[in-house]
N, C-alpha and C positions, 0 to 999 in steps of 0.2 A: 754263424749258422743261419741267423735271421736274414742276412743278405742273400745267401744261397737260396733260402726258401722263397724269398720275394722274386728272385730271378726266375726260378722254376714257375712260379705263379704267373709272371709276365709272359713266359713262353707259352704256358697253357692258355692264357688269355688270348694271345696272338693266334694260336691254333683255332680257337673258337670263333674269333673274328673272321678268320679265313674260311671256316666251315660255313659261317653265315653268308659270306660273299658267294661262295660256291653254290649254296643251296637256294639263296634268294635271288641272285642276279645272274649267275652263270650256268644254271641248271640246263637250260635249253640251248646254250651257246656251244660252239665247237669244243672249247676247253672242258666244259661241264660234261658234255657227251662222252668225250674221251676219258675223263677222270673216272666217271661212273660206268663206263662201258654200255651206254644206252643208245638206242635209236632215237631219232627225232620224234617219232610217234609216242614212244614210251615216255620220253622226257616231257612232251607236251601234256600227256594224260596225267602225269604225276607232279606237274609243276606247282600246283597249289599245296599239295602235301609237303613237297620239298621246301617251299617257302615257309610253311608253318614250322617245320623242323629247323630251318635256318634261324627263325626268330627265337626259338628256344635256345639255340646255341648262343645267340646274342645276349639273352638273359643270363646265361651262365657266365659269359665274359663280363657283363655289367656287374654281376655279383662279385666276381673276383676282383674287379677294379675297386669296387666299394670296400672289399676287405683290405686291399693294398692301401687305399687312401686313409681308412680309419686305423689300420694296423691291428684290427681286432682279430685275434686268432680264431674265435668261434665263427665269425663270418667267413673267414678263409676256409675253415674246416668244413662248414656246411656246404659251400659251393663246390669245394673239391670232392666231397662225398657225392654230390649230385653229378659231377663230371664222371666220377668213377662208375657210379651205378648206370648212368646213360651209356658209358663205354662198354660195360659188361653186357648190358642188354642188347646194344647194337652189334657187338661182336658175336653174340650167341644167336641173334635172330636175323641179322642182315649180312654182315661181311666180317670175317674173322680179323681182318686187318684193323678194324676199329678197336679191338682189344689193345693193339700196340700203339695206335695213334691217339687214343683218347683215354682208355682205362688205365694203362700203365703210367702215363704222365700224371694222371689224377692220383693214383696210388702213391707215386713218389712224392707228390705234393702233400698228401695226407700225412705220410710218415715224417716228412720234414717239418710240418707244422707241429705234429705231436712231439717230436724230439727237440724242437727249438723252444717249446713252451716252458 
């Protein structure tokens, strides 16, 4: 069960590294514009906010890596809860798909940590 838990955490970590790259580096590029359905003007006006959001996603990924390296369930659980809360908030306030891309994997990770402890 612990191996499955760690695999799920690695997947979630990779997702958040991907979010970081999208929001910090690709926001105003064609791929970012297409992914988020924005015009160049909207992307340019919101680039600083997106970079800030990307940085937070990087911190979530770093925390999950820390949990994987130390093997500490409480660290994993804390950052998975942060992922879940951010996903629910984003899903309710920004785009519903965030519930499935961020909150659901976070919830699965939380349950796996709790049941493997």
